[in-house]
C-alpha positions in Angstrom: -0.2 -42.7 -11.9 -3.0 -41.8 -9.4 -4.9 -38.8 -9.8 -6.3 -36.1 -7.3 -9.9 -35.8 -6.3 -12.2 -36.3 -3.3 -13.7 -39.4 -1.6 -17.3 -39.7 -0.2 -18.0 -40.8 3.3 -21.2 -42.5 4.1 -20.7 -41.9 7.8 -19.9 -38.2 7.4 -22.2 -37.6 4.6 -19.7 -35.3 3.1 -16.9 -35.3 0.5 -13.3 -35.5 1.9 -10.3 -33.9 0.3 -7.5 -36.2 -0.9 -3.7 -35.6 -0.8 -3.2 -37.9 -3.8 -0.1 -39.4 -5.2 0.8 -40.7 -8.7 3.6 -42.1 -10.7 4.7 -41.8 -14.3 7.2 -43.8 -16.5 9.8 -43.3 -13.9 7.8 -45.0 -11.3 8.4 -42.6 -8.7 6.1 -43.1 -5.8 4.3 -40.3 -4.2 2.2 -39.9 -1.2 -1.5 -40.4 -0.5 -3.0 -38.2 2.6 -6.4 -36.8 3.4 -6.7 -33.2 3.5 -9.5 -31.4 5.4 -10.0 -29.1 2.4 -12.8 -30.6 0.9 -14.4 -27.5 -0.3 -11.4 -26.6 -2.5 -7.5 -26.2 -2.2 -6.7 -22.9 -3.6 -3.0 -22.4 -2.8 0.0 -24.7 -2.0 3.5 -23.6 -1.1 6.7 -25.4 -0.4 8.9 -24.3 2.5 12.2 -22.8 1.4 14.2 -25.9 2.4 11.7 -28.1 0.6 11.2 -30.4 3.6 7.5 -29.1 4.3 4.4 -28.4 2.1 1.7 -26.1 3.2 -1.8 -26.0 1.6 -4.5 -23.6 2.1 -8.4 -24.0 1.1 -11.9 -24.3 2.7 -13.4 -27.2 4.5 -17.1 -26.1 4.0 -19.4 -24.7 6.6 -17.2 -21.6 7.0 -14.3 -23.4 8.2 -10.9 -22.5 6.6 -8.0 -25.0 6.2 -4.2 -24.5 6.6 -2.3 -27.5 6.7 1.5 -28.3 6.9 2.8 -31.7 5.7 6.2 -33.5 6.3 7.3 -34.1 2.8 9.9 -36.8 3.6 7.4 -38.9 5.7 4.1 -37.7 3.9 2.5 -37.3 7.1 0.6 -34.3 8.4 3.0 -32.1 10.7 0.6 -29.3 11.8 -3.0 -28.1 11.3 -3.3 -24.2 11.8 -6.4 -22.9 13.3 -7.4 -20.1 11.0 -10.1 -17.4 11.2 -10.4 -17.5 7.4 -13.3 -19.5 6.0 -11.3 -19.7 2.5 -7.5 -19.5 2.5 -6.4 -18.3 -0.9 -3.0 -17.1 -0.2 -0.2 -18.3 1.7 3.6 -17.3 2.3 6.5 -18.9 4.0 9.1 -16.5 5.5 12.3 -17.0 3.7 13.7 -19.2 6.7 10.6 -21.1 6.8 10.0 -20.4 10.4 6.8 -18.5 9.8 3.7 -19.0 7.6 1.2 -16.1 6.8 -2.2 -16.2 5.3 -4.9 -13.6 4.5 -8.6 -13.7 4.2 -12.0 -12.5 5.8 -14.4 -13.9 8.3 -17.9 -15.1 7.3 -20.4 -12.2 8.4 -23.6 -12.9 9.9 -26.9 -11.7 8.1 -26.9 -7.8 7.7 -23.3 -7.6 9.1 -20.0 -6.9 7.3 -17.3 -9.3 7.3 -13.8 -8.5 9.0 -10.4 -8.9 7.4 -8.0 -11.5 8.8 -4.3 -11.6 8.4 -2.4 -14.1 10.4 1.1 -15.3 11.1 1.9 -18.8 12.4 4.9 -20.5 14.0 5.6 -23.3 11.7 7.4 -25.4 14.4 4.4 -25.4 16.8 1.4 -24.6 14.6 0.4 -21.9 16.9 -0.7 -18.4 15.9 2.0 -16.0 16.8 0.0 -12.7 15.7 -3.4 -11.9 14.3 -2.9 -8.5 12.6 -5.4 -6.0 13.5 -6.4 -5.2 10.1 -8.9 -2.6 9.4 -10.3 -4.4 6.1 -13.7 -5.7 6.6 -14.0 -7.4 3.1 -11.3 -9.7 2.9 -7.6 -9.9 2.5 -7.1 -10.9 -1.2 -3.4 -11.0 -1.5 -0.6 -11.6 0.9 3.4 -11.5 0.6 6.3 -11.7 3.0 9.5 -9.8 2.4 12.7 -11.6 1.4 14.1 -11.3 4.9 10.8 -12.4 6.4 10.3 -9.5 8.8 7.6 -7.5 6.8 4.2 -8.9 5.8 2.2 -7.0 3.2 -1.4 -7.8 2.3 -3.8 -6.3 0.0 -7.5 -6.2 0.8 -10.6 -4.2 0.5 -12.8 -2.0 2.9 -16.5 -1.9 3.0 -17.2 1.6 4.3 -20.5 1.2 5.5 -23.4 -1.4 5.0 -22.9 -4.5 2.8 -23.9 -2.6 -0.3 -21.7 0.3 0.4 -18.8 1.4 -1.7 -15.5 -0.6 -1.4 -12.0 1.0 -1.3 -8.8 -1.0 -1.3 -5.9 -0.9 1.1 -2.3 -2.4 1.5 -0.7 -2.4 4.9 2.7 -3.4 6.0 3.3 -5.2 9.3 6.2 -6.2 11.3 6.1 -9.9 11.8 8.0 -10.4 15.0 5.8 -7.9 16.9 2.7 -7.9 15.0 2.9 -4.1 14.7 1.3 -2.2 12.0 4.3 -0.3 10.1 2.6 1.4 7.3 -0.8 1.9 5.4 -0.2 2.6 2.0 -2.6 5.5 0.6 -4.1 4.0 -2.4 -7.3 5.8 -2.0 -5.2 9.1 -2.9 -4.1 7.3 -6.4 -7.7 6.6 -7.2 -7.4 2.7 -6.6 -10.8 1.5 -5.4 -11.3 -2.1 -6.1 -9.8 -4.9 -4.0 -6.1 -5.4 -4.4 -5.5 -8.4 -6.8 -1.7 -8.8 -6.2 1.1 -7.6 -3.9 4.6 -8.8 -4.3 8.0 -7.8 -2.9 11.0 -7.1 -5.2 14.0 -9.8 -4.6 15.9 -7.1 -2.7 12.8 -6.5 -0.5 12.9 -2.7 -0.9 10.0 -2.4 -3.4 6.3 -3.7 -3.3 4.3 -3.9 -6.5 0.6 -3.5 -6.0 -2.1 -4.4 -8.5 -5.7 -3.1 -8.4 -8.0 -1.0 -10.5 -9.6 2.4 -10.6 -12.7 4.1 -11.9 -13.0 7.5 -13.5 -16.6 8.6 -12.7 -16.3 11.6 -15.2 -15.5 9.4 -18.1 -17.2 6.4 -16.8 -14.2 4.3 -17.7 -12.1 1.9 -15.5 -8.5 1.4 -15.7 -5.8 -0.9 -14.0 -3.6 0.1 -11.3 0.0 -1.0 -11.1 2.3 0.9 -8.7 5.5 0.3 -7.1 5.8 1.5 -3.4 8.8 2.0 -1.2 8.8 -0.4 1.5 11.0 2.0 3.9 9.1 5.2 3.4 5.6 3.9 2.4 5.7 6.4 -0.3 4.6 5.8 -4.0 7.5 5.5 -6.2 5.7 5.3 -9.6 2.6 4.3 -11.4 2.7 2.3 -14.4 0.0 3.1 -17.2 -1.1 -0.5 -17.7 -3.8 -1.5 -20.2 -5.4 -4.2 -17.9 -8.5 -1.8 -17.4 -10.8 -4.8 -16.8 -8.6 -6.6 -14.2 -4.9 -6.9 -13.5 -4.7 -10.6 -12.2 -0.9 -11.5 -12.2 2.5 -9.7 -11.4 6.0 -11.2 -11.2 9.3 -9.7 -10.8 12.2 -11.1 -12.7 14.8 -13.1 -10.4 17.3 -10.1 -10.7 14.7 -7.4 -9.9 15.2 -5.5 -12.9 12.0 -6.3 -15.0 8.4 -6.5 -13.7 5.6 -8.5 -15.6 2.1 -8.2 -15.3 -1.0 -10.0 -16.9 -4.6 -9.2 -16.9 -7.6 -8.2 -19.0 -8.3 -5.2 -21.3 -11.3 -3.9 -22.7 -11.7 -1.4 -25.8 -14.4 -0.9 -28.2 -16.7 -3.6 -27.0 -13.8 -6.0 -27.4 -11.8 -7.9 -24.8 -8.1 -8.4 -25.0 -5.4 -10.1 -23.1 -2.5 -7.8 -21.6 0.9 -9.1 -21.0 3.4 -6.2 -20.4 7.2 -6.0 -19.2 8.4 -2.8 -17.4 12.1 -1.7 -17.2 12.5 -1.0 -13.4 15.5 1.0 -13.9 13.8 3.6 -16.1 9.9 2.9 -15.0 9.1 2.6 -18.5 7.3 0.2 -20.6 9.9 -2.2 -22.0 7.5 -4.4 -24.2 4.0 -5.2 -24.8 3.8 -8.9 -25.6 0.8 -9.6 -28.1 -0.6 -12.5 -26.3 -3.2 -14.6 -27.8 -5.1 -14.9 -24.4 -7.9 -12.6 -25.7 -9.9 -13.5 -22.5 -7.2 -12.4 -20.1 -3.9 -13.6 -18.7 -4.2 -15.4 -15.4 -0.8 -16.2 -14.6 2.8 -15.0 -15.4 6.4 -16.1 -14.4 9.9 -15.9 -15.4 12.7 -18.5 -15.9 15.3 -18.6 -13.3 18.0 -17.4 -15.7 15.7 -14.5 -16.9 15.5 -15.8 -20.4 11.9 -16.4 -20.8 8.5 -15.0 -19.7 5.8 -17.4 -19.4 2.1 -16.7 -19.4 -1.2 -18.8 -19.2 -4.8 -17.7 -19.8 -7.7 -18.4 -22.3 -9.5 -17.6 -25.5 -13.3 -17.2 -25.5 -15.3 -18.0 -28.8 -18.7 -16.1 -28.6 -20.0 -18.1 -31.4 -19.5 -21.6 -29.8 -19.2 -20.3 -26.1 -16.3 -22.3 -25.5 -13.0 -21.2 -24.0 -9.6 -22.6 -25.1 -6.4 -22.4 -22.8 -3.2 -20.6 -23.9 0.1 -21.1 -22.8 2.9 -19.1 -24.2 6.7 -18.6 -23.9 8.4 -15.6 -24.8 11.9 -14.4 -25.2 12.7 -11.7 -22.8 15.4 -10.2 -24.9 13.4 -9.8 -28.1 10.0 -9.8 -26.8 9.0 -12.6 -29.4 6.8 -15.4 -28.8 9.2 -18.6 -28.7 6.3 -21.2 -28.6 2.8 -21.7 -27.8 2.6 -25.4 -26.8 -0.4 -27.3 -28.1 -2.3 -27.9 -25.0 -4.2 -31.2 -24.2 -7.4 -31.3 -26.2 -10.3 -29.9 -24.1 -8.3 -27.6 -22.1 -10.3 -24.4 -21.5 -8.1 -22.3 -19.3 -4.6 -22.2 -17.9 -4.6 -21.2 -14.4 -1.1 -21.4 -13.0 2.4 -22.3 -14.2 5.8 -23.2 -12.7 9.1 -24.0 -14.4 11.5 -26.7 -13.0 14.7 -24.8 -11.5 16.8 -26.2 -14.4 14.7 -24.8 -17.0 13.8 -28.1 -18.7 10.1 -28.7 -17.7 7.0 -26.4 -17.7 4.1 -27.4 -15.6 0.7 -25.9 -16.6 -2.1 -26.0 -14.3 -5.5 -25.9 -16.4 -9.0 -26.3 -15.6 -9.1 -30.0 -15.9 -5.6 -31.4 -15.3 -1.8 -30.6 -14.8 0.2 -30.7 -17.9 3.8 -31.1 -18.3 5.8 -29.8 -21.4 9.6 -29.8 -22.5 11.2 -26.6 -22.8 13.6 -27.9 -25.5 10.9 -29.2 -27.7 7.7 -27.4 -26.3 5.8 -31.0 -26.6 3.5 -32.3 -24.1 5.5 -34.9 -21.8 2.7 -35.9 -19.8 -0.6 -34.9 -18.0 -2.1 -35.7 -14.5 -5.7 -35.9 -14.1 -7.4 -34.0 -11.2 -11.1 -34.8 -10.3 -13.6 -32.5 -8.4 -15.8 -35.5 -7.3 -16.0 -39.0 -8.5 -15.7 -38.6 -12.1 -15.6 -34.9 -13.2 -12.4 -32.9 -14.0 -11.3 -30.4 -11.6 -9.1 -27.2 -12.1 -5.5 -26.8 -10.9 -5.3 -23.4 -9.2 -1.7 -23.4 -8.0 1.3 -25.3 -8.8 4.8 -25.2 -7.5 8.1 -26.9 -7.8 10.6 -27.2 -4.9 13.7 -25.1 -5.0 16.0 -28.1 -5.8 13.5 -29.4 -8.5 12.9 -32.7 -6.7 9.3 -32.0 -5.6 6.1 -31.1 -7.3 2.7 -29.9 -5.7 -0.6 -28.8 -6.9 -3.9 -27.8 -5.4 -7.1 -28.0 -7.0 -10.6 -26.4 -6.5 -12.0 -29.6 -5.4 -9.9 -30.0 -2.3 -7.2 -32.1 -3.8 -3.5 -31.5 -2.9 -1.0 -33.6 -4.9 2.5 -34.0 -3.7 5.2 -36.1 -5.0 8.5 -36.5 -6.7 9.0 -34.5 -9.9 9.0 -37.3 -12.4 11.3 -35.3 -14.5 14.0 -34.8 -11.9 17.1 -36.7 -12.5 19.6 -35.2 -10.1 23.2 -35.9 -9.5 24.2 -35.7 -5.7 26.2 -32.7 -4.8 29.7 -33.4 -3.6 31.1 -29.9 -2.3 30.4 -26.4 -1.9 32.8 -23.5 -1.4 33.1 -19.9 -1.0 35.6 -17.5 -2.0 36.7 -15.3 -0.2 35.6 -17.1 3.0 35.8 -13.8 4.9 34.1 -10.6 3.7 33.1 -7.3 5.2 29.4 -6.6 5.6 28.0 -5.1 2.5 30.5 -6.7 0.2 30.2 -9.9 -2.0 31.6 -13.3 -2.3 31.2 -16.0 -4.9 30.3 -19.8 -4.2 31.1 -22.8 -6.2 29.1 -26.2 -6.1 30.5 -29.3 -7.4 28.7 -32.6 -8.3 29.8 -36.1 -7.6 29.6 -36.6 -11.4 28.7 -34.7 -14.6 25.2 -33.3 -15.0 23.0 -35.2 -17.2 21.7 -34.2 -20.6 19.0 -31.9 -19.1 21.5 -30.3 -16.6 21.2 -30.3 -13.1 19.7 -27.7 -10.4 21.3 -27.4 -7.0 19.2 -25.9 -4.3 20.8 -23.3 -2.0 19.8 -21.9 1.3 21.6 -19.3 3.7 21.1 -19.6 7.4 21.1 -15.9 7.6 18.7 -13.6 5.6 21.5 -10.9 5.6 23.5 -13.1 3.3 21.6 -13.7 0.1 22.0 -16.5 -2.4 19.8 -17.5 -5.3 17.3 -20.2 -4.7 19.2 -22.7 -7.0 22.0 -22.7 -9.3 21.9 -24.5 -12.6 24.7 -26.8 -13.7 24.9 -27.4 -17.6 24.8 -30.7 -19.2 28.3 -32.5 -18.9 29.5 -30.1 -16.3 30.2 -30.9 -12.7 30.6 -27.3 -11.4 28.7 -23.9 -11.3 29.3 -20.7 -9.6 26.9 -18.3 -7.9 27.0 -14.9 -6.3 26.7 -14.1 -2.7 25.5 -10.8 -1.4 25.9 -9.5 2.1 24.5 -6.7 4.3 26.3 -4.8 7.0 26.0 -6.8 10.3 26.3 -5.5 14.0 28.9 -8.2 14.8 31.1 -10.6 13.2 28.8 -13.6 12.0 29.5 -17.0 10.5 26.8 -17.9 7.9 26.3 -21.4 6.8 25.3 -22.0 3.1 23.9 -25.3 2.1 23.6 -26.8 -1.3 21.2 -29.7 -1.8 21.0 -32.1 -4.9 20.1 -35.8 -5.4 19.3 -36.4 -1.9 22.6 -35.2 -0.8 23.9 -31.9 0.9 27.0 -30.2 1.5 27.7 -26.9 3.4 30.2 -23.9 3.5 30.8 -21.2 6.0 31.1 -17.5 5.1 32.4 -15.3 7.7 30.9 -11.8 7.5 32.9 -9.1 9.5 31.4 -6.0 10.6 32.5 -2.7 8.9 34.8 -1.1 11.5 37.2 1.7 12.0 40.9 0.3 11.6 42.9 3.3 11.3 43.3 7.0 12.3 46.2 9.2 11.3 47.3 12.8 12.2 49.1 15.3 10.1 50.9 16.8 11.5 51.2 14.8 14.8 52.6 18.0 16.6 51.3 21.5 16.6 51.6 24.7 18.4 48.6 25.4 20.5 46.1 27.3 18.5 47.1 25.5 15.2 45.1 22.7 13.8 45.8 19.1 12.5 44.0 16.9 9.9 42.8 13.5 11.1 42.1 10.8 8.4 39.7 7.9 9.6 40.1 4.6 7.8 37.5 1.8 7.5 37.9 -2.0 7.2 36.0 -1.8 3.7 33.8 0.4 1.5 31.0 2.2 3.0 27.6 1.2 1.9 25.7 3.2 -0.8 24.2 5.6 1.8 27.6 6.3 3.7 28.2 5.6 7.2 28.9 7.7 10.2 31.3 7.1 13.0 31.9 8.9 16.2 35.0 11.0 17.1 36.2 11.9 20.7 39.0 14.0 21.9 40.7 13.1 25.4 41.9 16.6 26.0 40.3 20.0 26.6 43.1 21.5 24.5 42.0 19.6 21.2 38.5 19.9 19.6 36.8 17.5 17.2 33.4 17.2 15.6 31.4 14.4 17.3 30.9 12.3 14.1 32.3 12.0 10.7 30.7 10.6 7.7 32.4 8.4 5.2 30.7 8.5 2.0 29.3 5.5 0.0 32.0 3.5 -1.7 34.8 5.2 0.1 37.1 3.9 2.8 38.4 7.0 4.1 37.3 10.4 5.4 39.1 13.3 7.0 38.3 15.9 9.7 39.9 19.0 11.2 41.3 18.9 14.8 41.6 22.4 16.4 43.8 23.1 19.4 43.9 25.7 22.0 46.9 27.9 23.2 48.9 26.1 26.0 51.4 27.2 28.5 53.2 23.8 28.6 53.5 21.0 26.3 50.5 18.4 26.5 49.0 15.6 24.4 45.5 14.9 23.4 44.4 11.3 22.4 42.0 11.4 19.3 39.5 8.4 19.1 37.2 7.3 16.2 34.9 4.2 16.2 31.5 2.9 15.2 30.4 1.0 18.2 32.0 -2.3 17.4 35.8 -1.2 16.9 37.7 2.0 17.4 41.4 3.3 17.0 43.3 6.2 18.4 46.1 8.6 17.6 47.9 11.1 19.6 48.4 14.7 19.0 51.3 16.5 20.8 50.2 20.2 21.4 53.3 22.6 22.3 53.4 26.2 23.9 54.6 29.0 21.5 58.4 29.4 21.3 60.5 32.4 20.1 60.6 32.2 16.3 62.4 35.4 15.2 64.1 38.7 16.4 64.2 41.6 13.9 65.4 45.2 14.0 64.1 48.0 11.8 65.9 49.8 10.6 69.2 47.6 10.8 71.6 50.5 10.3 71.4 53.8 12.1 73.7 56.7 13.1 75.1 56.9 16.6 72.6 58.5 18.8 69.6 57.2 16.9 67.3 54.4 17.8 65.7 51.3 15.9 62.8 49.2 16.8 63.0 45.6 17.6 60.4 42.9 17.2 60.2 39.5 18.8 57.8 37.0 17.2 56.6 33.6 18.7 55.8 30.5 16.8 52.3 30.7 18.1 50.2 32.8 20.4 51.1 33.4 24.1 49.2 31.3 26.7 47.2 32.5 29.7 50.4 33.7 31.6 52.0 35.6 28.6 55.4 34.8 27.7 58.6 36.8 28.8 61.5 37.1 26.4 65.0 38.0 27.9 67.2 40.5 25.7 71.0 41.2 25.9 73.5 42.9 23.6 77.2 42.5 23.1 77.5 46.3 22.2 76.9 49.5 24.3 73.4 49.9 23.3 70.3 50.5 25.4 67.3 47.9 25.4 65.1 46.5 28.0 66.3 43.3 29.8 63.0 41.6 28.9 59.9 41.8 26.6 56.6 40.4 27.8 54.3 39.1 25.0 50.7 39.4 26.3 48.1 36.7 26.5 46.8 35.7 23.0 49.5 37.7 21.1 52.4 36.4 19.1 54.7 39.4 18.9 55.8 42.4 20.8 58.3 45.5 19.9 60.9 47.2 21.7 63.2 50.1 21.3 66.9 50.0 21.0 69.0 53.3 21.6 72.6 53.9 20.6 75.2 56.5 21.6 77.0 59.2 19.4 
């Protein structure tokens, strides 16, 4: 097992960062490469497909470092020229095509720093956009939406001189265009310190923001934990978190139903750790977990199956002035602590945690090493030394496991980036992947099934999943239980503008398999009229039918008439979840029979129906009274089936008896009846 650290160059008279390798009892070989971040690696991030690893840090002398490594060949693929002197936050887009970072420039003496938020093209290593951030005191956190289209960053603004009051801000930017979409008005909520955390919900609709605020009238501080709408930029809710001395970690559960936050609270001259769970369906506090990390919770995360919440932090002993690390595992359903693994002796702080996708191994980044624990026994499996110079231990600031569980990477404050095969990964190659149904309407779901070439081992297996289109969502991985060969997973889709074939790839044990899901656009497939023939001036009811259920917000489709004699509204709305809607077709009086073509469509497909409009015809002839004495008269009335047209309508009269009546009766324009007199002889 090799450890991470730095080497010293006589010719450069400087320490050089090392991308180190190690092996354990499995004798898996890892990679050894030199990184330029000799003043510290603060973040590491795998690309979604696990083929690339990015690290961010500082190279000294005000030079920031962003590097991308080819995992399979262990070679440097790209070096990104960043304006950030210290890169502390990185985020890949879900498709792995873009890489975003945030930070601030180094100011000259007497000047104020300027914020930097950048987006790079992963394939070329070139800067695609530098967001014109108004922040001048650094970008402290950054996140990309699940579809990769929106970048969120949190930062602080120095409103005057270097010593002036700071306020915090969160901005949302459009990644393809580099255009500012929204600035969240945190100042109105009282938040004033730098934003410590931002994160998108799994569906990309909600942004969580962590910060702090200060009440000058009571001279008290409090934590800020808020949910904001990504689409409107409006505040949804504010949680009353107990982290009044610093909110340091936030995490959404994989299903987006629960939010966890961690930090430090202060009350009555006493510090206490904060670990809270919030129910996002009610925006209420679900549980307060009684963490032992009295000196603060530094990191928090969920297991992929949402069974566990994991946190790390520290305890400070004021008598001995010694800190002790804390690592805790909690049951999400009961809120009870399941385990507090015994950390390696001398561990002063747990800074980062990562759980293998199969849920079997927990990695904890500490202030002196990386430790691995069994999630079945909660015992230490092994540890990996990290050095900040030639002999002193260094801290693990960030640790990640690739989506398929095969790779492990961590970054230390020394500038060491360690990348290698997960020593506890024992996968079975994937055989096939299938989807059912294979064709769905946009907005409806499907189910996927992955099959291994043989039964999963005792610890189970994790198969990584990737969709070729962000509008079709799959989990990052699916777990196959020990002894099983198959597992299913849900597939979600959005409404698309055209029929689209989306490739879903499953990877495990060095093998990959693909399946294609065809997503059809929601279209109008039917239009019926009842009745199909009307007398001019009467109406008909049209029913529009979609190819699938309308989305939750409903859908609007256009409606047209091909005749001046038939009128329709320009659009019709189908309510969410429904497949049909009705509208009224009005008609005008006509002199001769005509037809009108009614068409409904939503831009991708349309359908039509024909309405026949007839002129009014004679419907009835009545006499009142029907019996009279000779020489008396009666009144006759002719009634049409509708209204007479623009030329009126002439009705011929005749009798088989010696009575007097007109030869014709003319029904005037727009009228539907007329009377006449019948005379008799004595």
